HTML snippet that shows the backbone in 3Dmol.js (N, CA, C, O; Angstrom):
<script src="https://3Dmol.org/build/3Dmol-min.js"></script>
<div id="view" style="width:600px;height:400px;position:relative"></div>
<script>
const pdb = `
ATOM      1  N   UNK A   1     171.968 303.499  30.666  1.00  0.00           N
ATOM      2  CA  UNK A   1     170.487 302.187  31.144  1.00  0.00           C
ATOM      3  C   UNK A   1     169.998 302.851  30.130  1.00  0.00           C
ATOM      4  O   UNK A   1     170.028 304.039  29.810  1.00  0.00           O
ATOM      5  N   UNK A   2     169.298 301.406  29.425  1.00  0.00           N
ATOM      6  CA  UNK A   2     168.163 301.907  27.809  1.00  0.00           C
ATOM      7  C   UNK A   2     167.129 301.469  29.330  1.00  0.00           C
ATOM      8  O   UNK A   2     167.274 300.947  30.435  1.00  0.00           O
ATOM      9  N   UNK A   3     166.093 302.071  28.503  1.00  0.00           N
ATOM     10  CA  UNK A   3     164.832 301.897  29.205  1.00  0.00           C
ATOM     11  C   UNK A   3     164.489 302.165  30.717  1.00  0.00           C
ATOM     12  O   UNK A   3     163.337 302.093  31.145  1.00  0.00           O
ATOM     13  N   UNK A   4     166.078 302.625  31.847  1.00  0.00           N
ATOM     14  CA  UNK A   4     165.854 303.093  33.398  1.00  0.00           C
ATOM     15  C   UNK A   4     165.530 304.183  32.752  1.00  0.00           C
ATOM     16  O   UNK A   4     165.924 304.964  31.886  1.00  0.00           O
ATOM     17  N   UNK A   5     163.984 303.787  34.059  1.00  0.00           N
ATOM     18  CA  UNK A   5     162.858 305.550  34.825  1.00  0.00           C
ATOM     19  C   UNK A   5     163.058 306.883  34.906  1.00  0.00           C
ATOM     20  O   UNK A   5     162.895 306.629  36.099  1.00  0.00           O
ATOM     21  N   UNK A   6     163.241 308.023  34.847  1.00  0.00           N
ATOM     22  CA  UNK A   6     163.490 308.870  35.532  1.00  0.00           C
ATOM     23  C   UNK A   6     164.371 308.667  37.082  1.00  0.00           C
ATOM     24  O   UNK A   6     165.513 309.001  37.401  1.00  0.00           O
ATOM     25  N   UNK A   7     164.009 308.437  37.334  1.00  0.00           N
ATOM     26  CA  UNK A   7     164.140 308.635  38.710  1.00  0.00           C
ATOM     27  C   UNK A   7     165.443 307.260  38.431  1.00  0.00           C
ATOM     28  O   UNK A   7     166.523 307.712  38.810  1.00  0.00           O
ATOM     29  N   UNK A   8     165.590 305.920  37.945  1.00  0.00           N
ATOM     30  CA  UNK A   8     166.871 305.980  38.010  1.00  0.00           C
ATOM     31  C   UNK A   8     167.998 306.645  37.197  1.00  0.00           C
ATOM     32  O   UNK A   8     169.209 306.867  37.198  1.00  0.00           O
ATOM     33  N   UNK A   9     167.137 306.781  36.672  1.00  0.00           N
ATOM     34  CA  UNK A   9     168.889 307.858  35.497  1.00  0.00           C
ATOM     35  C   UNK A   9     169.200 308.699  36.640  1.00  0.00           C
ATOM     36  O   UNK A   9     170.347 308.869  37.053  1.00  0.00           O
ATOM     37  N   UNK A  10     168.349 309.126  37.052  1.00  0.00           N
ATOM     38  CA  UNK A  10     168.614 310.370  37.954  1.00  0.00           C
ATOM     39  C   UNK A  10     169.568 309.919  38.818  1.00  0.00           C
ATOM     40  O   UNK A  10     170.660 310.466  38.668  1.00  0.00           O
ATOM     41  N   UNK A  11     169.469 308.697  40.087  1.00  0.00           N
ATOM     42  CA  UNK A  11     170.045 308.623  40.523  1.00  0.00           C
ATOM     43  C   UNK A  11     171.680 308.061  40.677  1.00  0.00           C
ATOM     44  O   UNK A  11     172.464 308.031  41.626  1.00  0.00           O
ATOM     45  N   UNK A  12     171.792 307.491  38.750  1.00  0.00           N
ATOM     46  CA  UNK A  12     173.100 307.063  38.552  1.00  0.00           C
ATOM     47  C   UNK A  12     173.882 308.159  38.082  1.00  0.00           C
ATOM     48  O   UNK A  12     175.098 308.346  38.104  1.00  0.00           O
ATOM     49  N   UNK A  13     172.605 309.084  37.501  1.00  0.00           N
ATOM     50  CA  UNK A  13     173.859 310.699  36.968  1.00  0.00           C
ATOM     51  C   UNK A  13     174.315 311.395  39.019  1.00  0.00           C
ATOM     52  O   UNK A  13     175.347 311.868  39.494  1.00  0.00           O
ATOM     53  N   UNK A  14     173.292 311.170  39.473  1.00  0.00           N
ATOM     54  CA  UNK A  14     173.864 311.364  41.013  1.00  0.00           C
ATOM     55  C   UNK A  14     175.380 310.719  41.860  1.00  0.00           C
ATOM     56  O   UNK A  14     176.026 311.019  42.863  1.00  0.00           O
ATOM     57  N   UNK A  15     175.462 309.497  40.579  1.00  0.00           N
ATOM     58  CA  UNK A  15     176.243 308.638  41.389  1.00  0.00           C
ATOM     59  C   UNK A  15     177.984 308.780  41.563  1.00  0.00           C
ATOM     60  O   UNK A  15     178.926 308.723  42.354  1.00  0.00           O
ATOM     61  N   UNK A  16     177.430 309.087  39.670  1.00  0.00           N
ATOM     62  CA  UNK A  16     178.987 310.065  38.749  1.00  0.00           C
ATOM     63  C   UNK A  16     179.593 311.051  39.132  1.00  0.00           C
ATOM     64  O   UNK A  16     180.779 311.371  39.212  1.00  0.00           O
ATOM     65  N   UNK A  17     178.551 311.547  39.385  1.00  0.00           N
ATOM     66  CA  UNK A  17     178.740 313.043  39.985  1.00  0.00           C
ATOM     67  C   UNK A  17     179.925 313.010  41.789  1.00  0.00           C
ATOM     68  O   UNK A  17     180.858 313.663  42.257  1.00  0.00           O
ATOM     69  N   UNK A  18     179.316 312.162  42.073  1.00  0.00           N
ATOM     70  CA  UNK A  18     179.790 311.480  43.051  1.00  0.00           C
ATOM     71  C   UNK A  18     180.668 311.592  43.285  1.00  0.00           C
ATOM     72  O   UNK A  18     181.266 312.377  44.021  1.00  0.00           O
ATOM     73  N   UNK A  19     181.166 310.113  42.160  1.00  0.00           N
ATOM     74  CA  UNK A  19     182.027 309.979  41.843  1.00  0.00           C
ATOM     75  C   UNK A  19     183.559 311.172  41.272  1.00  0.00           C
ATOM     76  O   UNK A  19     184.652 311.412  41.786  1.00  0.00           O
ATOM     77  N   UNK A  20     182.970 311.579  40.186  1.00  0.00           N
ATOM     78  CA  UNK A  20     183.839 312.437  39.303  1.00  0.00           C
ATOM     79  C   UNK A  20     184.852 313.842  41.033  1.00  0.00           C
ATOM     80  O   UNK A  20     186.013 314.170  41.279  1.00  0.00           O
ATOM     81  N   UNK A  21     183.351 314.170  41.734  1.00  0.00           N
ATOM     82  CA  UNK A  21     183.403 315.085  42.128  1.00  0.00           C
ATOM     83  C   UNK A  21     185.353 314.561  43.214  1.00  0.00           C
ATOM     84  O   UNK A  21     186.132 315.448  43.565  1.00  0.00           O
ATOM     85  N   UNK A  22     185.677 312.723  43.526  1.00  0.00           N
ATOM     86  CA  UNK A  22     185.570 312.576  44.628  1.00  0.00           C
ATOM     87  C   UNK A  22     187.270 312.351  44.288  1.00  0.00           C
ATOM     88  O   UNK A  22     188.127 312.137  45.146  1.00  0.00           O
ATOM     89  N   UNK A  23     187.500 312.461  42.803  1.00  0.00           N
ATOM     90  CA  UNK A  23     189.161 312.911  42.540  1.00  0.00           C
ATOM     91  C   UNK A  23     190.199 311.142  42.453  1.00  0.00           C
ATOM     92  O   UNK A  23     191.400 310.999  42.224  1.00  0.00           O
ATOM     93  N   UNK A  24     189.361 310.294  42.677  1.00  0.00           N
ATOM     94  CA  UNK A  24     189.840 309.490  42.866  1.00  0.00           C
ATOM     95  C   UNK A  24     190.296 308.273  41.448  1.00  0.00           C
ATOM     96  O   UNK A  24     190.935 307.226  41.340  1.00  0.00           O
ATOM     97  N   UNK A  25     189.460 309.263  40.495  1.00  0.00           N
ATOM     98  CA  UNK A  25     188.780 307.759  39.569  1.00  0.00           C
ATOM     99  C   UNK A  25     190.256 308.110  38.462  1.00  0.00           C
ATOM    100  O   UNK A  25     190.469 309.300  38.231  1.00  0.00           O
ATOM    101  N   UNK A  26     190.978 307.314  37.982  1.00  0.00           N
ATOM    102  CA  UNK A  26     191.813 307.774  36.962  1.00  0.00           C
ATOM    103  C   UNK A  26     191.157 307.991  35.873  1.00  0.00           C
ATOM    104  O   UNK A  26     190.010 307.637  35.601  1.00  0.00           O
ATOM    105  N   UNK A  27     192.666 309.191  34.600  1.00  0.00           N
ATOM    106  CA  UNK A  27     191.327 309.883  34.554  1.00  0.00           C
ATOM    107  C   UNK A  27     191.036 309.215  32.650  1.00  0.00           C
ATOM    108  O   UNK A  27     190.683 309.873  31.671  1.00  0.00           O
ATOM    109  N   UNK A  28     191.235 308.300  32.711  1.00  0.00           N
ATOM    110  CA  UNK A  28     190.307 307.504  31.185  1.00  0.00           C
ATOM    111  C   UNK A  28     188.881 306.607  31.828  1.00  0.00           C
ATOM    112  O   UNK A  28     187.782 306.222  31.429  1.00  0.00           O
ATOM    113  N   UNK A  29     189.626 306.580  32.937  1.00  0.00           N
ATOM    114  CA  UNK A  29     188.106 306.335  33.747  1.00  0.00           C
ATOM    115  C   UNK A  29     186.718 307.342  33.856  1.00  0.00           C
ATOM    116  O   UNK A  29     185.529 307.042  33.742  1.00  0.00           O
ATOM    117  N   UNK A  30     187.280 308.472  34.087  1.00  0.00           N
ATOM    118  CA  UNK A  30     186.974 309.569  34.450  1.00  0.00           C
ATOM    119  C   UNK A  30     185.825 310.150  33.840  1.00  0.00           C
ATOM    120  O   UNK A  30     184.680 310.527  34.090  1.00  0.00           O
ATOM    121  N   UNK A  31     187.299 309.968  32.228  1.00  0.00           N
ATOM    122  CA  UNK A  31     186.178 310.149  31.022  1.00  0.00           C
ATOM    123  C   UNK A  31     185.248 309.759  30.946  1.00  0.00           C
ATOM    124  O   UNK A  31     184.257 310.413  30.619  1.00  0.00           O
ATOM    125  N   UNK A  32     185.261 308.576  31.220  1.00  0.00           N
ATOM    126  CA  UNK A  32     183.931 307.420  30.006  1.00  0.00           C
ATOM    127  C   UNK A  32     183.199 307.591  31.336  1.00  0.00           C
ATOM    128  O   UNK A  32     181.973 307.689  31.284  1.00  0.00           O
ATOM    129  N   UNK A  33     183.520 307.617  31.957  1.00  0.00           N
ATOM    130  CA  UNK A  33     181.820 308.684  33.315  1.00  0.00           C
ATOM    131  C   UNK A  33     181.492 309.547  32.918  1.00  0.00           C
ATOM    132  O   UNK A  33     180.569 309.691  32.117  1.00  0.00           O
ATOM    133  N   UNK A  34     182.167 310.336  33.380  1.00  0.00           N
ATOM    134  CA  UNK A  34     181.740 312.032  32.675  1.00  0.00           C
ATOM    135  C   UNK A  34     181.018 311.393  31.200  1.00  0.00           C
ATOM    136  O   UNK A  34     179.805 311.589  31.282  1.00  0.00           O
ATOM    137  N   UNK A  35     181.374 310.700  29.895  1.00  0.00           N
ATOM    138  CA  UNK A  35     180.509 311.247  28.280  1.00  0.00           C
ATOM    139  C   UNK A  35     179.220 310.097  29.413  1.00  0.00           C
ATOM    140  O   UNK A  35     178.106 310.620  29.436  1.00  0.00           O
ATOM    141  N   UNK A  36     179.284 309.025  30.069  1.00  0.00           N
ATOM    142  CA  UNK A  36     178.114 308.417  30.626  1.00  0.00           C
ATOM    143  C   UNK A  36     177.057 309.003  31.133  1.00  0.00           C
ATOM    144  O   UNK A  36     175.862 308.766  30.957  1.00  0.00           O
ATOM    145  N   UNK A  37     177.956 310.325  32.218  1.00  0.00           N
ATOM    146  CA  UNK A  37     176.690 311.348  32.494  1.00  0.00           C
ATOM    147  C   UNK A  37     176.477 312.445  31.043  1.00  0.00           C
ATOM    148  O   UNK A  37     175.575 312.296  30.219  1.00  0.00           O
ATOM    149  N   UNK A  38     177.187 313.176  31.008  1.00  0.00           N
ATOM    150  CA  UNK A  38     176.702 314.197  30.261  1.00  0.00           C
ATOM    151  C   UNK A  38     175.263 313.262  28.906  1.00  0.00           C
ATOM    152  O   UNK A  38     174.502 313.940  28.216  1.00  0.00           O
ATOM    153  N   UNK A  39     175.286 311.469  28.887  1.00  0.00           N
ATOM    154  CA  UNK A  39     174.397 310.994  28.252  1.00  0.00           C
ATOM    155  C   UNK A  39     172.884 310.523  28.823  1.00  0.00           C
ATOM    156  O   UNK A  39     171.931 310.244  28.095  1.00  0.00           O
ATOM    157  N   UNK A  40     172.884 310.503  30.187  1.00  0.00           N
ATOM    158  CA  UNK A  40     171.738 310.069  31.423  1.00  0.00           C
ATOM    159  C   UNK A  40     171.184 312.170  31.433  1.00  0.00           C
ATOM    160  O   UNK A  40     170.034 312.592  31.547  1.00  0.00           O
ATOM    161  N   UNK A  41     172.314 312.915  31.294  1.00  0.00           N
ATOM    162  CA  UNK A  41     171.710 314.005  31.829  1.00  0.00           C
ATOM    163  C   UNK A  41     170.756 314.395  30.140  1.00  0.00           C
ATOM    164  O   UNK A  41     169.566 314.580  29.885  1.00  0.00           O
ATOM    165  N   UNK A  42     171.517 314.384  29.637  1.00  0.00           N
ATOM    166  CA  UNK A  42     170.282 314.655  28.201  1.00  0.00           C
ATOM    167  C   UNK A  42     169.144 313.728  28.123  1.00  0.00           C
ATOM    168  O   UNK A  42     168.113 314.082  27.551  1.00  0.00           O
ATOM    169  N   UNK A  43     169.252 312.631  28.629  1.00  0.00           N
ATOM    170  CA  UNK A  43     167.960 312.278  29.045  1.00  0.00           C
ATOM    171  C   UNK A  43     167.587 312.126  29.842  1.00  0.00           C
ATOM    172  O   UNK A  43     167.383 310.940  30.101  1.00  0.00           O
ATOM    173  N   UNK A  44     167.287 312.903  30.626  1.00  0.00           N
ATOM    174  CA  UNK A  44     166.765 313.200  32.123  1.00  0.00           C
ATOM    175  C   UNK A  44     165.823 314.368  32.016  1.00  0.00           C
ATOM    176  O   UNK A  44     164.744 314.599  32.562  1.00  0.00           O
ATOM    177  N   UNK A  45     166.782 315.247  30.876  1.00  0.00           N
ATOM    178  CA  UNK A  45     166.673 316.956  30.306  1.00  0.00           C
ATOM    179  C   UNK A  45     165.625 316.364  29.527  1.00  0.00           C
ATOM    180  O   UNK A  45     164.796 315.916  30.319  1.00  0.00           O
ATOM    181  N   UNK A  46     165.198 316.107  28.066  1.00  0.00           N
ATOM    182  CA  UNK A  46     164.297 315.655  27.728  1.00  0.00           C
ATOM    183  C   UNK A  46     163.511 314.358  28.591  1.00  0.00           C
ATOM    184  O   UNK A  46     162.902 313.808  27.674  1.00  0.00           O
ATOM    185  N   UNK A  47     163.371 314.011  29.151  1.00  0.00           N
ATOM    186  CA  UNK A  47     162.221 313.556  29.895  1.00  0.00           C
ATOM    187  C   UNK A  47     161.646 314.286  30.491  1.00  0.00           C
ATOM    188  O   UNK A  47     160.475 313.907  30.465  1.00  0.00           O
ATOM    189  N   UNK A  48     161.747 315.253  31.113  1.00  0.00           N
ATOM    190  CA  UNK A  48     161.812 317.161  32.046  1.00  0.00           C
ATOM    191  C   UNK A  48     160.949 318.018  30.948  1.00  0.00           C
ATOM    192  O   UNK A  48     159.897 318.597  31.219  1.00  0.00           O
ATOM    193  N   UNK A  49     161.697 317.997  29.412  1.00  0.00           N
ATOM    194  CA  UNK A  49     160.923 318.654  28.315  1.00  0.00           C
ATOM    195  C   UNK A  49     159.920 318.519  28.487  1.00  0.00           C
ATOM    196  O   UNK A  49     159.196 319.357  29.023  1.00  0.00           O
ATOM    197  N   UNK A  50     159.367 316.779  27.850  1.00  0.00           N
ATOM    198  CA  UNK A  50     157.803 316.324  27.535  1.00  0.00           C
ATOM    199  C   UNK A  50     157.119 316.112  28.396  1.00  0.00           C
ATOM    200  O   UNK A  50     155.890 316.183  28.369  1.00  0.00           O
ATOM    201  N   UNK A  51     157.922 315.764  29.472  1.00  0.00           N
ATOM    202  CA  UNK A  51     156.793 316.066  31.408  1.00  0.00           C
ATOM    203  C   UNK A  51     155.867 317.069  30.777  1.00  0.00           C
ATOM    204  O   UNK A  51     154.691 316.958  30.432  1.00  0.00           O
ATOM    205  N   UNK A  52     157.118 318.571  30.688  1.00  0.00           N
ATOM    206  CA  UNK A  52     156.971 320.210  30.701  1.00  0.00           C
ATOM    207  C   UNK A  52     156.061 320.655  29.417  1.00  0.00           C
ATOM    208  O   UNK A  52     156.117 321.852  29.135  1.00  0.00           O
ATOM    209  N   UNK A  53     155.054 319.645  28.442  1.00  0.00           N
ATOM    210  CA  UNK A  53     155.319 320.233  27.457  1.00  0.00           C
ATOM    211  C   UNK A  53     153.642 319.386  27.451  1.00  0.00           C
ATOM    212  O   UNK A  53     152.863 319.808  26.596  1.00  0.00           O
ATOM    213  N   UNK A  54     153.174 318.329  28.308  1.00  0.00           N
ATOM    214  CA  UNK A  54     152.140 317.052  28.270  1.00  0.00           C
ATOM    215  C   UNK A  54     151.561 318.265  28.966  1.00  0.00           C
ATOM    216  O   UNK A  54     150.837 318.933  28.228  1.00  0.00           O
ATOM    217  N   UNK A  55     151.695 318.709  30.177  1.00  0.00           N
ATOM    218  CA  UNK A  55     151.619 319.817  31.620  1.00  0.00           C
ATOM    219  C   UNK A  55     150.906 320.940  31.381  1.00  0.00           C
ATOM    220  O   UNK A  55     149.954 321.530  31.891  1.00  0.00           O
ATOM    221  N   UNK A  56     151.747 321.087  30.321  1.00  0.00           N
ATOM    222  CA  UNK A  56     150.960 322.650  29.985  1.00  0.00           C
ATOM    223  C   UNK A  56     150.098 322.168  28.901  1.00  0.00           C
ATOM    224  O   UNK A  56     149.348 322.952  28.319  1.00  0.00           O
ATOM    225  N   UNK A  57     150.124 321.624  28.768  1.00  0.00           N
ATOM    226  CA  UNK A  57     148.902 321.375  27.532  1.00  0.00           C
ATOM    227  C   UNK A  57     147.336 321.041  28.309  1.00  0.00           C
ATOM    228  O   UNK A  57     147.459 320.496  29.406  1.00  0.00           O
ATOM    229  N   UNK A  58     145.841 321.321  27.838  1.00  0.00           N
ATOM    230  CA  UNK A  58     144.805 320.736  28.752  1.00  0.00           C
ATOM    231  C   UNK A  58     143.690 320.274  27.666  1.00  0.00           C
ATOM    232  O   UNK A  58     144.366 320.037  26.665  1.00  0.00           O
ATOM    233  N   UNK A  59     142.606 320.074  27.411  1.00  0.00           N
ATOM    234  CA  UNK A  59     141.769 319.731  27.392  1.00  0.00           C
ATOM    235  C   UNK A  59     140.828 320.116  27.072  1.00  0.00           C
ATOM    236  O   UNK A  59     139.939 320.063  27.922  1.00  0.00           O
ATOM    237  N   UNK A  60     140.396 320.831  25.435  1.00  0.00           N
ATOM    238  CA  UNK A  60     138.859 321.696  26.210  1.00  0.00           C
ATOM    239  C   UNK A  60     137.936 320.751  25.452  1.00  0.00           C
ATOM    240  O   UNK A  60     138.171 320.156  24.401  1.00  0.00           O
ATOM    241  N   UNK A  61     136.911 320.737  26.155  1.00  0.00           N
ATOM    242  CA  UNK A  61     135.493 320.014  26.334  1.00  0.00           C
ATOM    243  C   UNK A  61     135.169 319.381  24.564  1.00  0.00           C
ATOM    244  O   UNK A  61     134.185 318.641  24.529  1.00  0.00           O
ATOM    245  N   UNK A  62     135.866 319.596  23.189  1.00  0.00           N
ATOM    246  CA  UNK A  62     135.213 318.139  22.435  1.00  0.00           C
ATOM    247  C   UNK A  62     137.161 317.498  22.027  1.00  0.00           C
ATOM    248  O   UNK A  62     137.758 317.265  20.976  1.00  0.00           O
ATOM    249  N   UNK A  63     137.627 317.421  23.829  1.00  0.00           N
ATOM    250  CA  UNK A  63     138.566 316.578  23.976  1.00  0.00           C
ATOM    251  C   UNK A  63     139.820 317.557  22.757  1.00  0.00           C
ATOM    252  O   UNK A  63     140.446 316.666  22.183  1.00  0.00           O
ATOM    253  N   UNK A  64     140.273 318.818  22.294  1.00  0.00           N
ATOM    254  CA  UNK A  64     141.394 319.161  21.296  1.00  0.00           C
ATOM    255  C   UNK A  64     142.594 319.720  22.893  1.00  0.00           C
ATOM    256  O   UNK A  64     142.331 320.579  23.734  1.00  0.00           O
ATOM    257  N   UNK A  65     143.789 318.890  22.799  1.00  0.00           N
ATOM    258  CA  UNK A  65     144.392 319.829  23.217  1.00  0.00           C
ATOM    259  C   UNK A  65     144.391 321.893  22.672  1.00  0.00           C
ATOM    260  O   UNK A  65     144.188 322.564  21.660  1.00  0.00           O
ATOM    261  N   UNK A  66     144.683 322.061  23.824  1.00  0.00           N
ATOM    262  CA  UNK A  66     145.006 323.891  23.507  1.00  0.00           C
ATOM    263  C   UNK A  66     146.128 324.079  24.646  1.00  0.00           C
ATOM    264  O   UNK A  66     145.843 323.564  25.727  1.00  0.00           O
ATOM    265  N   UNK A  67     147.427 324.779  24.551  1.00  0.00           N
ATOM    266  CA  UNK A  67     147.701 324.814  25.160  1.00  0.00           C
ATOM    267  C   UNK A  67     148.189 326.089  27.168  1.00  0.00           C
ATOM    268  O   UNK A  67     148.995 327.018  27.121  1.00  0.00           O
ATOM    269  N   UNK A  68     147.770 325.862  27.921  1.00  0.00           N
ATOM    270  CA  UNK A  68     147.666 326.098  29.044  1.00  0.00           C
ATOM    271  C   UNK A  68     147.781 327.675  29.495  1.00  0.00           C
ATOM    272  O   UNK A  68     148.806 328.335  29.667  1.00  0.00           O
ATOM    273  N   UNK A  69     146.835 327.947  29.589  1.00  0.00           N
ATOM    274  CA  UNK A  69     147.349 329.606  29.527  1.00  0.00           C
ATOM    275  C   UNK A  69     148.075 329.873  31.178  1.00  0.00           C
ATOM    276  O   UNK A  69     149.242 329.841  31.569  1.00  0.00           O
ATOM    277  N   UNK A  70     146.748 330.146  31.885  1.00  0.00           N
ATOM    278  CA  UNK A  70     147.075 330.081  32.997  1.00  0.00           C
ATOM    279  C   UNK A  70     146.307 330.748  33.628  1.00  0.00           C
ATOM    280  O   UNK A  70     146.200 331.057  34.815  1.00  0.00           O
ATOM    281  N   UNK A  71     145.656 330.995  32.540  1.00  0.00           N
ATOM    282  CA  UNK A  71     144.161 331.945  32.798  1.00  0.00           C
ATOM    283  C   UNK A  71     142.920 332.305  33.042  1.00  0.00           C
ATOM    284  O   UNK A  71     142.538 332.716  31.946  1.00  0.00           O
ATOM    285  N   UNK A  72     141.684 332.457  34.092  1.00  0.00           N
ATOM    286  CA  UNK A  72     140.648 331.613  33.554  1.00  0.00           C
ATOM    287  C   UNK A  72     139.989 332.866  32.325  1.00  0.00           C
ATOM    288  O   UNK A  72     140.329 334.048  32.262  1.00  0.00           O
ATOM    289  N   UNK A  73     138.939 332.124  31.411  1.00  0.00           N
ATOM    290  CA  UNK A  73     137.883 333.430  30.669  1.00  0.00           C
ATOM    291  C   UNK A  73     136.894 334.166  30.658  1.00  0.00           C
ATOM    292  O   UNK A  73     136.329 333.600  29.722  1.00  0.00           O
ATOM    293  N   UNK A  74     136.353 334.805  30.874  1.00  0.00           N
ATOM    294  CA  UNK A  74     135.749 335.851  31.225  1.00  0.00           C
ATOM    295  C   UNK A  74     134.097 335.467  30.754  1.00  0.00           C
ATOM    296  O   UNK A  74     133.195 336.281  30.948  1.00  0.00           O
TER     297      UNK A  74
END
`;
const viewer = $3Dmol.createViewer("view");
viewer.addModel(pdb, "pdb");
viewer.setStyle({}, {cartoon: {color: "spectrum"}});
viewer.zoomTo();
viewer.render();
</script>
């Protein structure tokens, strides 16, 4: 799914997991679906990693990004 949002990719991944858990998918199709699920999983993980990196930075007064330490300076 090209240019899908995180939520769309996650929903598709959940559908794939449900299909595979039912066990009524022919082997060849199950392999294709599994591979697609692995790709979606990687895309979702990459999106989450990028979001985490963005959220763990803060801007200084002179507009420079610095890591957020969670501790206030004394």
